[in-house]
PDB file of N, CA, C, O and CB in Angstrom:
ATOM      1  N   MET A   1    -285.234  67.869 -73.360  1.00  0.00           N
ATOM      2  CA  MET A   1    -284.949  67.328 -72.042  1.00  0.00           C
ATOM      3  C   MET A   1    -286.083  67.706 -71.086  1.00  0.00           C
ATOM      4  O   MET A   1    -286.653  68.793 -71.169  1.00  0.00           O
ATOM      5  CB  MET A   1    -283.584  67.845 -71.517  1.00  0.00           C
ATOM      6  N   TYR A   2    -286.382  66.802 -70.203  1.00  0.00           N
ATOM      7  CA  TYR A   2    -287.394  67.007 -69.174  1.00  0.00           C
ATOM      8  C   TYR A   2    -286.731  66.737 -67.827  1.00  0.00           C
ATOM      9  O   TYR A   2    -285.962  65.785 -67.693  1.00  0.00           O
ATOM     10  CB  TYR A   2    -288.650  66.077 -69.397  1.00  0.00           C
ATOM     11  N   THR A   3    -287.024  67.566 -66.836  1.00  0.00           N
ATOM     12  CA  THR A   3    -286.460  67.401 -65.501  1.00  0.00           C
ATOM     13  C   THR A   3    -287.587  67.430 -64.476  1.00  0.00           C
ATOM     14  O   THR A   3    -288.490  68.261 -64.561  1.00  0.00           O
ATOM     15  CB  THR A   3    -285.409  68.504 -65.199  1.00  0.00           C
ATOM     16  N   GLY A   4    -287.529  66.521 -63.509  1.00  0.00           N
ATOM     17  CA  GLY A   4    -288.545  66.478 -62.472  1.00  0.00           C
ATOM     18  C   GLY A   4    -288.294  65.329 -61.518  1.00  0.00           C
ATOM     19  O   GLY A   4    -287.234  64.704 -61.540  1.00  0.00           O
ATOM     20  N   ILE A   5    -289.283  65.057 -60.681  1.00  0.00           N
ATOM     21  CA  ILE A   5    -289.206  63.965 -59.706  1.00  0.00           C
ATOM     22  C   ILE A   5    -289.873  62.726 -60.304  1.00  0.00           C
ATOM     23  O   ILE A   5    -291.006  62.785 -60.782  1.00  0.00           O
ATOM     24  CB  ILE A   5    -289.886  64.366 -58.348  1.00  0.00           C
ATOM     25  N   LEU A   6    -289.159  61.619 -60.269  1.00  0.00           N
ATOM     26  CA  LEU A   6    -289.676  60.358 -60.789  1.00  0.00           C
ATOM     27  C   LEU A   6    -290.533  59.695 -59.715  1.00  0.00           C
ATOM     28  O   LEU A   6    -290.072  59.463 -58.597  1.00  0.00           O
ATOM     29  CB  LEU A   6    -288.516  59.418 -61.234  1.00  0.00           C
ATOM     30  N   ARG A   7    -291.770  59.394 -60.058  1.00  0.00           N
ATOM     31  CA  ARG A   7    -292.695  58.761 -59.110  1.00  0.00           C
ATOM     32  C   ARG A   7    -293.266  57.487 -59.737  1.00  0.00           C
ATOM     33  O   ARG A   7    -293.416  57.386 -60.954  1.00  0.00           O
ATOM     34  CB  ARG A   7    -293.848  59.744 -58.710  1.00  0.00           C
ATOM     35  N   TYR A   8    -293.580  56.519 -58.872  1.00  0.00           N
ATOM     36  CA  TYR A   8    -294.297  55.334 -59.320  1.00  0.00           C
ATOM     37  C   TYR A   8    -295.734  55.488 -58.849  1.00  0.00           C
ATOM     38  O   TYR A   8    -295.991  55.587 -57.649  1.00  0.00           O
ATOM     39  CB  TYR A   8    -293.643  54.006 -58.774  1.00  0.00           C
ATOM     40  N   ALA A   9    -296.660  55.507 -59.781  1.00  0.00           N
ATOM     41  CA  ALA A   9    -298.084  55.655 -59.455  1.00  0.00           C
ATOM     42  C   ALA A   9    -298.734  54.289 -59.436  1.00  0.00           C
ATOM     43  O   ALA A   9    -298.688  53.554 -60.422  1.00  0.00           O
ATOM     44  CB  ALA A   9    -298.802  56.586 -60.471  1.00  0.00           C
ATOM     45  N   ASP A  10    -299.334  53.953 -58.323  1.00  0.00           N
ATOM     46  CA  ASP A  10    -299.993  52.655 -58.158  1.00  0.00           C
ATOM     47  C   ASP A  10    -301.463  52.780 -58.582  1.00  0.00           C
ATOM     48  O   ASP A  10    -302.378  52.559 -57.789  1.00  0.00           O
ATOM     49  CB  ASP A  10    -299.882  52.155 -56.675  1.00  0.00           C
ATOM     50  N   ILE A  11    -301.659  53.139 -59.849  1.00  0.00           N
ATOM     51  CA  ILE A  11    -302.999  53.295 -60.427  1.00  0.00           C
ATOM     52  C   ILE A  11    -303.186  52.166 -61.437  1.00  0.00           C
ATOM     53  O   ILE A  11    -302.374  52.014 -62.349  1.00  0.00           O
ATOM     54  CB  ILE A  11    -303.186  54.720 -61.108  1.00  0.00           C
ATOM     55  N   GLY A  12    -304.224  51.390 -61.289  1.00  0.00           N
ATOM     56  CA  GLY A  12    -304.446  50.266 -62.216  1.00  0.00           C
ATOM     57  C   GLY A  12    -303.270  49.316 -62.156  1.00  0.00           C
ATOM     58  O   GLY A  12    -302.941  48.792 -61.092  1.00  0.00           O
ATOM     59  N   ALA A  13    -302.628  49.090 -63.308  1.00  0.00           N
ATOM     60  CA  ALA A  13    -301.462  48.211 -63.386  1.00  0.00           C
ATOM     61  C   ALA A  13    -300.216  48.901 -62.842  1.00  0.00           C
ATOM     62  O   ALA A  13    -299.183  48.253 -62.669  1.00  0.00           O
ATOM     63  CB  ALA A  13    -301.226  47.766 -64.831  1.00  0.00           C
ATOM     64  N   GLY A  14    -300.293  50.207 -62.567  1.00  0.00           N
ATOM     65  CA  GLY A  14    -299.150  50.970 -62.081  1.00  0.00           C
ATOM     66  C   GLY A  14    -298.292  51.465 -63.223  1.00  0.00           C
ATOM     67  O   GLY A  14    -298.363  50.949 -64.338  1.00  0.00           O
ATOM     68  N   GLY A  15    -297.485  52.463 -62.941  1.00  0.00           N
ATOM     69  CA  GLY A  15    -296.600  53.002 -63.970  1.00  0.00           C
ATOM     70  C   GLY A  15    -295.803  54.180 -63.462  1.00  0.00           C
ATOM     71  O   GLY A  15    -296.054  54.701 -62.375  1.00  0.00           O
ATOM     72  N   TRP A  16    -294.842  54.591 -64.262  1.00  0.00           N
ATOM     73  CA  TRP A  16    -293.926  55.666 -63.903  1.00  0.00           C
ATOM     74  C   TRP A  16    -294.443  57.001 -64.403  1.00  0.00           C
ATOM     75  O   TRP A  16    -295.003  57.108 -65.494  1.00  0.00           O
ATOM     76  CB  TRP A  16    -292.533  55.396 -64.467  1.00  0.00           C
ATOM     77  N   GLN A  17    -294.238  58.034 -63.562  1.00  0.00           N
ATOM     78  CA  GLN A  17    -294.611  59.383 -63.924  1.00  0.00           C
ATOM     79  C   GLN A  17    -293.474  60.331 -63.563  1.00  0.00           C
ATOM     80  O   GLN A  17    -292.709  60.093 -62.629  1.00  0.00           O
ATOM     81  CB  GLN A  17    -295.921  59.799 -63.226  1.00  0.00           C
ATOM     82  N   LEU A  18    -293.389  61.419 -64.338  1.00  0.00           N
ATOM     83  CA  LEU A  18    -292.440  62.481 -64.059  1.00  0.00           C
ATOM     84  C   LEU A  18    -293.233  63.704 -63.632  1.00  0.00           C
ATOM     85  O   LEU A  18    -294.055  64.212 -64.394  1.00  0.00           O
ATOM     86  CB  LEU A  18    -291.538  62.789 -65.297  1.00  0.00           C
ATOM     87  N   GLU A  19    -292.988  64.182 -62.406  1.00  0.00           N
ATOM     88  CA  GLU A  19    -293.648  65.382 -61.891  1.00  0.00           C
ATOM     89  C   GLU A  19    -292.678  66.543 -62.015  1.00  0.00           C
ATOM     90  O   GLU A  19    -291.649  66.579 -61.339  1.00  0.00           O
ATOM     91  CB  GLU A  19    -294.111  65.193 -60.406  1.00  0.00           C
ATOM     92  N   CYS A  20    -293.008  67.495 -62.883  1.00  0.00           N
ATOM     93  CA  CYS A  20    -292.135  68.644 -63.130  1.00  0.00           C
ATOM     94  C   CYS A  20    -292.506  69.810 -62.223  1.00  0.00           C
ATOM     95  O   CYS A  20    -293.631  69.886 -61.730  1.00  0.00           O
ATOM     96  CB  CYS A  20    -292.215  69.074 -64.602  1.00  0.00           C
ATOM     97  N   SER A  21    -291.557  70.719 -62.003  1.00  0.00           N
ATOM     98  CA  SER A  21    -291.779  71.855 -61.107  1.00  0.00           C
ATOM     99  C   SER A  21    -292.820  72.830 -61.644  1.00  0.00           C
ATOM    100  O   SER A  21    -293.373  73.614 -60.873  1.00  0.00           O
ATOM    101  CB  SER A  21    -290.479  72.586 -60.871  1.00  0.00           C
ATOM    102  N   ASP A  22    -293.103  72.802 -62.953  1.00  0.00           N
ATOM    103  CA  ASP A  22    -294.114  73.697 -63.523  1.00  0.00           C
ATOM    104  C   ASP A  22    -295.534  73.144 -63.361  1.00  0.00           C
ATOM    105  O   ASP A  22    -296.495  73.736 -63.853  1.00  0.00           O
ATOM    106  CB  ASP A  22    -293.821  73.936 -65.002  1.00  0.00           C
ATOM    107  N   GLY A  23    -295.659  72.000 -62.666  1.00  0.00           N
ATOM    108  CA  GLY A  23    -296.970  71.422 -62.406  1.00  0.00           C
ATOM    109  C   GLY A  23    -297.408  70.360 -63.407  1.00  0.00           C
ATOM    110  O   GLY A  23    -298.428  69.704 -63.197  1.00  0.00           O
ATOM    111  N   LYS A  24    -296.660  70.177 -64.488  1.00  0.00           N
ATOM    112  CA  LYS A  24    -297.010  69.151 -65.477  1.00  0.00           C
ATOM    113  C   LYS A  24    -296.595  67.776 -64.979  1.00  0.00           C
ATOM    114  O   LYS A  24    -295.577  67.617 -64.306  1.00  0.00           O
ATOM    115  CB  LYS A  24    -296.342  69.448 -66.839  1.00  0.00           C
ATOM    116  N   THR A  25    -297.412  66.787 -65.327  1.00  0.00           N
ATOM    117  CA  THR A  25    -297.103  65.388 -65.018  1.00  0.00           C
ATOM    118  C   THR A  25    -297.096  64.610 -66.323  1.00  0.00           C
ATOM    119  O   THR A  25    -298.013  64.729 -67.135  1.00  0.00           O
ATOM    120  CB  THR A  25    -298.135  64.779 -64.004  1.00  0.00           C
ATOM    121  N   TYR A  26    -296.053  63.811 -66.516  1.00  0.00           N
ATOM    122  CA  TYR A  26    -295.915  63.008 -67.722  1.00  0.00           C
ATOM    123  C   TYR A  26    -295.939  61.526 -67.353  1.00  0.00           C
ATOM    124  O   TYR A  26    -295.311  61.113 -66.378  1.00  0.00           O
ATOM    125  CB  TYR A  26    -294.609  63.365 -68.475  1.00  0.00           C
ATOM    126  N   THR A  27    -296.655  60.742 -68.124  1.00  0.00           N
ATOM    127  CA  THR A  27    -296.627  59.287 -67.994  1.00  0.00           C
ATOM    128  C   THR A  27    -295.469  58.792 -68.845  1.00  0.00           C
ATOM    129  O   THR A  27    -295.344  59.180 -70.007  1.00  0.00           O
ATOM    130  CB  THR A  27    -297.997  58.627 -68.433  1.00  0.00           C
ATOM    131  N   LEU A  28    -294.616  57.933 -68.277  1.00  0.00           N
ATOM    132  CA  LEU A  28    -293.395  57.497 -68.946  1.00  0.00           C
ATOM    133  C   LEU A  28    -293.503  56.063 -69.450  1.00  0.00           C
ATOM    134  O   LEU A  28    -294.053  55.191 -68.778  1.00  0.00           O
ATOM    135  CB  LEU A  28    -292.211  57.623 -68.007  1.00  0.00           C
ATOM    136  N   TYR A  29    -292.970  55.841 -70.641  1.00  0.00           N
ATOM    137  CA  TYR A  29    -292.895  54.508 -71.237  1.00  0.00           C
ATOM    138  C   TYR A  29    -291.449  54.242 -71.605  1.00  0.00           C
ATOM    139  O   TYR A  29    -290.769  55.123 -72.130  1.00  0.00           O
ATOM    140  CB  TYR A  29    -293.829  54.381 -72.488  1.00  0.00           C
ATOM    141  N   GLY A  30    -290.975  53.046 -71.336  1.00  0.00           N
ATOM    142  CA  GLY A  30    -289.601  52.682 -71.641  1.00  0.00           C
ATOM    143  C   GLY A  30    -288.937  52.065 -70.422  1.00  0.00           C
ATOM    144  O   GLY A  30    -289.596  51.725 -69.439  1.00  0.00           O
ATOM    145  N   GLU A  31    -287.633  51.928 -70.504  1.00  0.00           N
ATOM    146  CA  GLU A  31    -286.849  51.329 -69.419  1.00  0.00           C
ATOM    147  C   GLU A  31    -286.605  52.372 -68.330  1.00  0.00           C
ATOM    148  O   GLU A  31    -285.924  53.371 -68.562  1.00  0.00           O
ATOM    149  CB  GLU A  31    -285.496  50.768 -69.953  1.00  0.00           C
ATOM    150  N   ILE A  32    -287.163  52.136 -67.145  1.00  0.00           N
ATOM    151  CA  ILE A  32    -287.016  53.047 -66.014  1.00  0.00           C
ATOM    152  C   ILE A  32    -286.349  52.285 -64.866  1.00  0.00           C
ATOM    153  O   ILE A  32    -286.921  51.318 -64.364  1.00  0.00           O
ATOM    154  CB  ILE A  32    -288.405  53.634 -65.573  1.00  0.00           C
ATOM    155  N   PRO A  33    -285.146  52.703 -64.437  1.00  0.00           N
ATOM    156  CA  PRO A  33    -284.488  52.029 -63.316  1.00  0.00           C
ATOM    157  C   PRO A  33    -285.235  52.294 -62.004  1.00  0.00           C
ATOM    158  O   PRO A  33    -285.367  53.451 -61.603  1.00  0.00           O
ATOM    159  CB  PRO A  33    -283.022  52.494 -63.197  1.00  0.00           C
ATOM    160  N   PRO A  34    -285.723  51.255 -61.330  1.00  0.00           N
ATOM    161  CA  PRO A  34    -286.452  51.433 -60.073  1.00  0.00           C
ATOM    162  C   PRO A  34    -285.657  52.180 -59.002  1.00  0.00           C
ATOM    163  O   PRO A  34    -286.250  52.807 -58.124  1.00  0.00           O
ATOM    164  CB  PRO A  34    -286.859  50.092 -59.537  1.00  0.00           C
ATOM    165  N   ALA A  35    -284.337  52.124 -59.059  1.00  0.00           N
ATOM    166  CA  ALA A  35    -283.495  52.803 -58.057  1.00  0.00           C
ATOM    167  C   ALA A  35    -283.646  54.324 -58.113  1.00  0.00           C
ATOM    168  O   ALA A  35    -283.254  55.012 -57.170  1.00  0.00           O
ATOM    169  CB  ALA A  35    -282.026  52.427 -58.262  1.00  0.00           C
ATOM    170  N   LEU A  36    -284.202  54.858 -59.193  1.00  0.00           N
ATOM    171  CA  LEU A  36    -284.372  56.307 -59.329  1.00  0.00           C
ATOM    172  C   LEU A  36    -285.707  56.801 -58.772  1.00  0.00           C
ATOM    173  O   LEU A  36    -285.995  57.997 -58.832  1.00  0.00           O
ATOM    174  CB  LEU A  36    -284.257  56.702 -60.785  1.00  0.00           C
ATOM    175  N   LYS A  37    -286.517  55.901 -58.236  1.00  0.00           N
ATOM    176  CA  LYS A  37    -287.828  56.266 -57.693  1.00  0.00           C
ATOM    177  C   LYS A  37    -287.681  57.377 -56.653  1.00  0.00           C
ATOM    178  O   LYS A  37    -286.827  57.307 -55.770  1.00  0.00           O
ATOM    179  CB  LYS A  37    -288.521  55.031 -57.066  1.00  0.00           C
ATOM    180  N   ASN A  38    -288.530  58.407 -56.772  1.00  0.00           N
ATOM    181  CA  ASN A  38    -288.584  59.565 -55.872  1.00  0.00           C
ATOM    182  C   ASN A  38    -287.339  60.449 -55.924  1.00  0.00           C
ATOM    183  O   ASN A  38    -287.123  61.257 -55.020  1.00  0.00           O
ATOM    184  CB  ASN A  38    -288.790  59.093 -54.464  1.00  0.00           C
ATOM    185  N   LYS A  39    -286.523  60.310 -56.958  1.00  0.00           N
ATOM    186  CA  LYS A  39    -285.334  61.141 -57.117  1.00  0.00           C
ATOM    187  C   LYS A  39    -285.561  62.153 -58.244  1.00  0.00           C
ATOM    188  O   LYS A  39    -286.403  61.953 -59.119  1.00  0.00           O
ATOM    189  CB  LYS A  39    -284.085  60.264 -57.410  1.00  0.00           C
ATOM    190  N   LYS A  40    -284.794  63.235 -58.200  1.00  0.00           N
ATOM    191  CA  LYS A  40    -284.824  64.211 -59.286  1.00  0.00           C
ATOM    192  C   LYS A  40    -284.028  63.628 -60.447  1.00  0.00           C
ATOM    193  O   LYS A  40    -282.881  63.212 -60.288  1.00  0.00           O
ATOM    194  CB  LYS A  40    -284.242  65.604 -58.833  1.00  0.00           C
ATOM    195  N   VAL A  41    -284.665  63.607 -61.624  1.00  0.00           N
ATOM    196  CA  VAL A  41    -284.040  62.998 -62.793  1.00  0.00           C
ATOM    197  C   VAL A  41    -284.141  63.936 -63.993  1.00  0.00           C
ATOM    198  O   VAL A  41    -284.944  64.869 -64.021  1.00  0.00           O
ATOM    199  CB  VAL A  41    -284.695  61.639 -63.114  1.00  0.00           C
ATOM    200  N   GLN A  42    -283.306  63.655 -64.967  1.00  0.00           N
ATOM    201  CA  GLN A  42    -283.361  64.333 -66.253  1.00  0.00           C
ATOM    202  C   GLN A  42    -283.611  63.259 -67.299  1.00  0.00           C
ATOM    203  O   GLN A  42    -282.944  62.225 -67.326  1.00  0.00           O
ATOM    204  CB  GLN A  42    -282.039  65.144 -66.551  1.00  0.00           C
ATOM    205  N   ILE A  43    -284.593  63.527 -68.164  1.00  0.00           N
ATOM    206  CA  ILE A  43    -285.012  62.525 -69.140  1.00  0.00           C
ATOM    207  C   ILE A  43    -284.929  63.077 -70.547  1.00  0.00           C
ATOM    208  O   ILE A  43    -285.379  64.190 -70.817  1.00  0.00           O
ATOM    209  CB  ILE A  43    -286.431  62.048 -68.848  1.00  0.00           C
ATOM    210  N   GLN A  44    -284.354  62.297 -71.434  1.00  0.00           N
ATOM    211  CA  GLN A  44    -284.402  62.568 -72.869  1.00  0.00           C
ATOM    212  C   GLN A  44    -285.535  61.700 -73.385  1.00  0.00           C
ATOM    213  O   GLN A  44    -285.484  60.478 -73.246  1.00  0.00           O
ATOM    214  CB  GLN A  44    -283.008  62.259 -73.608  1.00  0.00           C
ATOM    215  N   ALA A  45    -286.560  62.306 -73.981  1.00  0.00           N
ATOM    216  CA  ALA A  45    -287.745  61.552 -74.384  1.00  0.00           C
ATOM    217  C   ALA A  45    -288.452  62.229 -75.548  1.00  0.00           C
ATOM    218  O   ALA A  45    -288.236  63.406 -75.838  1.00  0.00           O
ATOM    219  CB  ALA A  45    -288.707  61.397 -73.205  1.00  0.00           C
ATOM    220  N   LYS A  46    -289.308  61.444 -76.209  1.00  0.00           N
ATOM    221  CA  LYS A  46    -290.135  61.950 -77.295  1.00  0.00           C
ATOM    222  C   LYS A  46    -291.600  61.877 -76.873  1.00  0.00           C
ATOM    223  O   LYS A  46    -292.032  60.883 -76.288  1.00  0.00           O
ATOM    224  CB  LYS A  46    -289.890  61.147 -78.607  1.00  0.00           C
ATOM    225  N   PRO A  47    -292.368  62.932 -77.171  1.00  0.00           N
ATOM    226  CA  PRO A  47    -293.806  62.898 -76.875  1.00  0.00           C
ATOM    227  C   PRO A  47    -294.493  61.789 -77.665  1.00  0.00           C
ATOM    228  O   PRO A  47    -294.108  61.480 -78.793  1.00  0.00           O
ATOM    229  CB  PRO A  47    -294.459  64.259 -77.196  1.00  0.00           C
ATOM    230  N   MET A  48    -295.518  61.197 -77.052  1.00  0.00           N
ATOM    231  CA  MET A  48    -296.299  60.131 -77.696  1.00  0.00           C
ATOM    232  C   MET A  48    -297.745  60.591 -77.835  1.00  0.00           C
ATOM    233  O   MET A  48    -298.221  61.420 -77.059  1.00  0.00           O
ATOM    234  CB  MET A  48    -296.221  58.797 -76.880  1.00  0.00           C
ATOM    235  N   GLN A  49    -298.433  60.049 -78.826  1.00  0.00           N
ATOM    236  CA  GLN A  49    -299.849  60.329 -79.042  1.00  0.00           C
ATOM    237  C   GLN A  49    -300.683  59.168 -78.519  1.00  0.00           C
ATOM    238  O   GLN A  49    -300.198  58.040 -78.435  1.00  0.00           O
ATOM    239  CB  GLN A  49    -300.140  60.578 -80.541  1.00  0.00           C
ATOM    240  N   GLY A  50    -301.932  59.441 -78.167  1.00  0.00           N
ATOM    241  CA  GLY A  50    -302.837  58.379 -77.758  1.00  0.00           C
ATOM    242  C   GLY A  50    -303.235  58.494 -76.305  1.00  0.00           C
ATOM    243  O   GLY A  50    -302.912  59.480 -75.642  1.00  0.00           O
ATOM    244  N   MET A  51    -303.930  57.495 -75.812  1.00  0.00           N
ATOM    245  CA  MET A  51    -304.410  57.474 -74.427  1.00  0.00           C
ATOM    246  C   MET A  51    -303.599  56.444 -73.660  1.00  0.00           C
ATOM    247  O   MET A  51    -303.555  55.274 -74.039  1.00  0.00           O
ATOM    248  CB  MET A  51    -305.944  57.149 -74.353  1.00  0.00           C
ATOM    249  N   GLY A  52    -302.967  56.871 -72.599  1.00  0.00           N
ATOM    250  CA  GLY A  52    -302.159  55.972 -71.792  1.00  0.00           C
ATOM    251  C   GLY A  52    -303.001  55.144 -70.849  1.00  0.00           C
ATOM    252  O   GLY A  52    -304.158  55.472 -70.587  1.00  0.00           O
ATOM    253  N   PHE A  53    -302.427  54.079 -70.343  1.00  0.00           N
ATOM    254  CA  PHE A  53    -303.153  53.193 -69.432  1.00  0.00           C
ATOM    255  C   PHE A  53    -303.439  53.845 -68.098  1.00  0.00           C
ATOM    256  O   PHE A  53    -304.348  53.413 -67.390  1.00  0.00           O
ATOM    257  CB  PHE A  53    -302.375  51.924 -69.213  1.00  0.00           C
ATOM    258  N   MET A  54    -302.681  54.887 -67.729  1.00  0.00           N
ATOM    259  CA  MET A  54    -302.913  55.550 -66.450  1.00  0.00           C
ATOM    260  C   MET A  54    -303.854  56.745 -66.605  1.00  0.00           C
ATOM    261  O   MET A  54    -304.331  57.291 -65.610  1.00  0.00           O
ATOM    262  CB  MET A  54    -301.585  56.002 -65.840  1.00  0.00           C
ATOM    263  N   MET A  55    -304.122  57.153 -67.839  1.00  0.00           N
ATOM    264  CA  MET A  55    -305.066  58.224 -68.142  1.00  0.00           C
ATOM    265  C   MET A  55    -304.768  59.525 -67.406  1.00  0.00           C
ATOM    266  O   MET A  55    -305.692  60.255 -67.047  1.00  0.00           O
ATOM    267  CB  MET A  55    -306.452  57.778 -67.810  1.00  0.00           C
ATOM    268  N   SER A  56    -303.496  59.823 -67.179  1.00  0.00           N
ATOM    269  CA  SER A  56    -303.153  61.079 -66.526  1.00  0.00           C
ATOM    270  C   SER A  56    -301.891  61.657 -67.152  1.00  0.00           C
ATOM    271  O   SER A  56    -300.903  60.946 -67.334  1.00  0.00           O
ATOM    272  CB  SER A  56    -302.961  60.874 -65.009  1.00  0.00           C
ATOM    273  N   GLY A  57    -301.923  62.928 -67.476  1.00  0.00           N
ATOM    274  CA  GLY A  57    -300.758  63.601 -68.025  1.00  0.00           C
ATOM    275  C   GLY A  57    -300.448  63.217 -69.455  1.00  0.00           C
ATOM    276  O   GLY A  57    -301.067  62.320 -70.027  1.00  0.00           O
ATOM    277  N   GLU A  58    -299.481  63.912 -70.017  1.00  0.00           N
ATOM    278  CA  GLU A  58    -299.011  63.613 -71.359  1.00  0.00           C
ATOM    279  C   GLU A  58    -298.086  62.402 -71.288  1.00  0.00           C
ATOM    280  O   GLU A  58    -297.559  62.071 -70.226  1.00  0.00           O
ATOM    281  CB  GLU A  58    -298.285  64.841 -71.990  1.00  0.00           C
ATOM    282  N   MET A  59    -297.897  61.751 -72.427  1.00  0.00           N
ATOM    283  CA  MET A  59    -297.072  60.542 -72.463  1.00  0.00           C
ATOM    284  C   MET A  59    -295.730  60.828 -73.133  1.00  0.00           C
ATOM    285  O   MET A  59    -295.650  61.566 -74.115  1.00  0.00           O
ATOM    286  CB  MET A  59    -297.808  59.408 -73.203  1.00  0.00           C
ATOM    287  N   LEU A  60    -294.680  60.223 -72.576  1.00  0.00           N
ATOM    288  CA  LEU A  60    -293.333  60.360 -73.132  1.00  0.00           C
ATOM    289  C   LEU A  60    -292.712  58.969 -73.313  1.00  0.00           C
ATOM    290  O   LEU A  60    -292.849  58.092 -72.460  1.00  0.00           O
ATOM    291  CB  LEU A  60    -292.439  61.248 -72.210  1.00  0.00           C
ATOM    292  N   SER A  61    -292.030  58.797 -74.444  1.00  0.00           N
ATOM    293  CA  SER A  61    -291.256  57.594 -74.700  1.00  0.00           C
ATOM    294  C   SER A  61    -289.812  57.901 -74.290  1.00  0.00           C
ATOM    295  O   SER A  61    -289.132  58.699 -74.936  1.00  0.00           O
ATOM    296  CB  SER A  61    -291.356  57.145 -76.217  1.00  0.00           C
ATOM    297  N   VAL A  62    -289.355  57.264 -73.218  1.00  0.00           N
ATOM    298  CA  VAL A  62    -288.037  57.567 -72.639  1.00  0.00           C
ATOM    299  C   VAL A  62    -286.920  56.963 -73.478  1.00  0.00           C
ATOM    300  O   VAL A  62    -286.926  55.774 -73.796  1.00  0.00           O
ATOM    301  CB  VAL A  62    -287.949  57.044 -71.195  1.00  0.00           C
ATOM    302  N   GLU A  63    -285.958  57.819 -73.827  1.00  0.00           N
ATOM    303  CA  GLU A  63    -284.765  57.375 -74.557  1.00  0.00           C
ATOM    304  C   GLU A  63    -283.583  57.196 -73.612  1.00  0.00           C
ATOM    305  O   GLU A  63    -282.782  56.275 -73.772  1.00  0.00           O
ATOM    306  CB  GLU A  63    -284.406  58.380 -75.663  1.00  0.00           C
ATOM    307  N   SER A  64    -283.482  58.091 -72.621  1.00  0.00           N
ATOM    308  CA  SER A  64    -282.434  57.971 -71.588  1.00  0.00           C
ATOM    309  C   SER A  64    -282.905  58.687 -70.336  1.00  0.00           C
ATOM    310  O   SER A  64    -283.709  59.617 -70.391  1.00  0.00           O
ATOM    311  CB  SER A  64    -281.065  58.564 -72.081  1.00  0.00           C
ATOM    312  N   ILE A  65    -282.385  58.229 -69.208  1.00  0.00           N
ATOM    313  CA  ILE A  65    -282.761  58.812 -67.918  1.00  0.00           C
ATOM    314  C   ILE A  65    -281.558  58.767 -66.986  1.00  0.00           C
ATOM    315  O   ILE A  65    -280.819  57.783 -66.953  1.00  0.00           O
ATOM    316  CB  ILE A  65    -283.977  58.059 -67.290  1.00  0.00           C
ATOM    317  N   SER A  66    -281.372  59.845 -66.231  1.00  0.00           N
ATOM    318  CA  SER A  66    -280.266  59.881 -65.267  1.00  0.00           C
ATOM    319  C   SER A  66    -280.634  60.765 -64.087  1.00  0.00           C
ATOM    320  O   SER A  66    -281.439  61.688 -64.211  1.00  0.00           O
ATOM    321  CB  SER A  66    -278.967  60.390 -65.935  1.00  0.00           C
ATOM    322  N   ALA A  67    -280.035  60.469 -62.946  1.00  0.00           N
ATOM    323  CA  ALA A  67    -280.256  61.277 -61.741  1.00  0.00           C
ATOM    324  C   ALA A  67    -279.570  62.617 -61.910  1.00  0.00           C
ATOM    325  O   ALA A  67    -278.530  62.716 -62.561  1.00  0.00           O
ATOM    326  CB  ALA A  67    -279.732  60.551 -60.469  1.00  0.00           C
ATOM    327  N   VAL A  68    -280.155  63.646 -61.321  1.00  0.00           N
ATOM    328  CA  VAL A  68    -279.579  64.995 -61.396  1.00  0.00           C
ATOM    329  C   VAL A  68    -278.867  65.298 -60.089  1.00  0.00           C
ATOM    330  O   VAL A  68    -278.306  66.382 -59.928  1.00  0.00           O
ATOM    331  CB  VAL A  68    -280.677  66.068 -61.686  1.00  0.00           C
TER     332      VAL A  68
END
């Protein structure tokens, strides 16, 4: 499980990121409800390999997401 603030980054094509309290930022892939933008969320996800389109942070494949 990952917990943090869900942000939309307007970099390139744009995309979702999770900003955690430990300073880590994750680029998210999968179905992300826009209504959760800027809210604290908990995410069940699997780490992904490769280079993301936003080129920032580690990548996660989201399996489920909910507000905390």
